[in-house]
N, C-alpha and C positions, 0 to 999 in steps of 0.2 A: 106706286107711281112708276110708269114705264119710262126708261131713259130713251131719248131720241138717239138714233144711230147716226153718227156724223160720217161724212164722206171719208175721213181719215180712218175711222174704225172699220167701215165697210171695206176700204182698200186693204187694210191690214188683214182682215178676215179672208179676203179673196186670195191674197198672196200666201198666207199661211195654209189655206186649203190646197192650193196648187203644189206647194212644197211637200206637204204631207202626202199628197197623192203620189208624187214621184218617189218619196222615201218609203212609202207604204208603212208609215209609222206616224202616230200622232205626235205633234210637237208640244201639246199641252201648254204649259206656261213658259215655253222657251223664250228667253229675252230677245227682243228684236235686234239688239245691238251686238249680240254675241255671235261669233263666227259659227256657221253651220258645220264646219269641219270638226268642231268640238262636240257635236251632238252624239250622245252615246248610242251604241247599238245600230249605227247606220254608217254606211260608207259614203262620205260626201267627197268623192274624188273628182277628177276632171271629167270623167264620163258622166257622173251623176250631175255635176254642175251644168254640163251641156244639156242633159235631159231636162233639168229644171228651167234653164233659159228657154228651151224650145217650148215647153209647156206654158210658161209665162207669156211668151210671145203670142201663142195661140189664144190664151185666155183673154189677153188685153188687146187683141187685134193689131199686133205690131208686125212689121215686116220681118222676115227671117234675117237674123244677124243684128237686130236692133239691140240685143242684150249680149254681153260677153261674160266671161268668167268673173271678172271683178264686180260685175253688177249683181251677181247672185251669191256673194260671199256671206251675206246675212239678210235677214228679213228687212232690216232698216236700209241696207244698200239697195235692195230691190225697189222699195218705196221711193227712195231718193232718185233713182234712175228713171222711174216712171214719171216722177214729177218733172224731171229735166226734159223728158220726151213729150211733155204737154198733158200729162195726166192720163188716167185709165179711160178706156172706152167701154 
């Protein structure tokens, strides 16, 4: 039996894919609520956070500057901010 993909699962997958693309590393089973600064073998400094924010804004059709560093601290933080902005497009 195939499980239905919920909007929340689809959103999480899109966010994860964008972050993985920026990091150029798979996140595998990285917990959504754990800070990305703790991700091993990747530099998640302010420059990378800016890159992730920019890629997410593009992916979700947001205006430039809609996301800031605090919005991209974890996968969970990204999802919460997108919900505040009215959901993904």
